[in-house]
TORKOL-4160 file (C-alpha; in steps of 0.2 Angstrom, whole numbers, padded with zeros to 4 digits, m for minus):
60
<pt num="1" X="m0119" Y="0036" Z="0035"/>
<pt num="2" X="m0117" Y="0028" Z="0018"/>
<pt num="3" X="m0127" Y="0014" Z="0010"/>
<pt num="4" X="m0118" Y="0000" Z="0001"/>
<pt num="5" X="m0123" Y="m0015" Z="m0008"/>
<pt num="6" X="m0117" Y="m0033" Z="m0004"/>
<pt num="7" X="m0110" Y="m0043" Z="m0019"/>
<pt num="8" X="m0116" Y="m0061" Z="m0022"/>
<pt num="9" X="m0099" Y="m0066" Z="m0014"/>
<pt num="10" X="m0103" Y="m0056" Z="0002"/>
<pt num="11" X="m0091" Y="m0042" Z="m0002"/>
<pt num="12" X="m0094" Y="m0023" Z="0001"/>
<pt num="13" X="m0085" Y="m0008" Z="m0005"/>
<pt num="14" X="m0080" Y="0005" Z="0009"/>
<pt num="15" X="m0084" Y="0022" Z="0002"/>
<pt num="16" X="m0069" Y="0033" Z="m0004"/>
<pt num="17" X="m0073" Y="0046" Z="0009"/>
<pt num="18" X="m0072" Y="0034" Z="0023"/>
<pt num="19" X="m0056" Y="0025" Z="0016"/>
<pt num="20" X="m0047" Y="0042" Z="0015"/>
<pt num="21" X="m0052" Y="0047" Z="0032"/>
<pt num="22" X="m0045" Y="0031" Z="0040"/>
<pt num="23" X="m0031" Y="0029" Z="0027"/>
<pt num="24" X="m0038" Y="0011" Z="0023"/>
<pt num="25" X="m0029" Y="0005" Z="0007"/>
<pt num="26" X="m0032" Y="m0010" Z="m0004"/>
<pt num="27" X="m0026" Y="m0026" Z="0004"/>
<pt num="28" X="m0028" Y="m0019" Z="0022"/>
<pt num="29" X="m0036" Y="m0031" Z="0035"/>
<pt num="30" X="m0051" Y="m0026" Z="0046"/>
<pt num="31" X="m0060" Y="m0034" Z="0060"/>
<pt num="32" X="m0078" Y="m0037" Z="0057"/>
<pt num="33" X="m0089" Y="m0040" Z="0072"/>
<pt num="34" X="m0107" Y="m0040" Z="0079"/>
<pt num="35" X="m0110" Y="m0029" Z="0094"/>
<pt num="36" X="m0127" Y="m0030" Z="0101"/>
<pt num="37" X="m0135" Y="m0033" Z="0084"/>
<pt num="38" X="m0124" Y="m0020" Z="0075"/>
<pt num="39" X="m0112" Y="m0025" Z="0062"/>
<pt num="40" X="m0095" Y="m0016" Z="0065"/>
<pt num="41" X="m0080" Y="m0014" Z="0054"/>
<pt num="42" X="m0064" Y="m0009" Z="0063"/>
<pt num="43" X="m0045" Y="m0007" Z="0058"/>
<pt num="44" X="m0034" Y="m0021" Z="0064"/>
<pt num="45" X="m0023" Y="m0017" Z="0079"/>
<pt num="46" X="m0008" Y="m0017" Z="0067"/>
<pt num="47" X="m0016" Y="m0004" Z="0055"/>
<pt num="48" X="m0022" Y="0007" Z="0071"/>
<pt num="49" X="m0003" Y="0007" Z="0077"/>
<pt num="50" X="0003" Y="0012" Z="0059"/>
<pt num="51" X="m0010" Y="0026" Z="0058"/>
<pt num="52" X="m0005" Y="0032" Z="0075"/>
<pt num="53" X="0013" Y="0033" Z="0071"/>
<pt num="54" X="0009" Y="0043" Z="0055"/>
<pt num="55" X="m0001" Y="0055" Z="0065"/>
<pt num="56" X="0013" Y="0057" Z="0078"/>
<pt num="57" X="0025" Y="0061" Z="0064"/>
<pt num="58" X="0013" Y="0074" Z="0056"/>
<pt num="59" X="0009" Y="0081" Z="0073"/>
<pt num="60" X="m0010" Y="0078" Z="0071"/>
């Protein structure tokens, strides 16, 4: 787990390690939610499909 600061404008920076792992690039959209008192950040369906296609091509 990583600790990040929230800017005055409510922005956070997702750590590089996590962005690389999930192939999140600048300009990508994510879904932010509240699940039983836990804040979640998830890739959008579009980005999930894009990532799955890349993984299929690579055989991973």
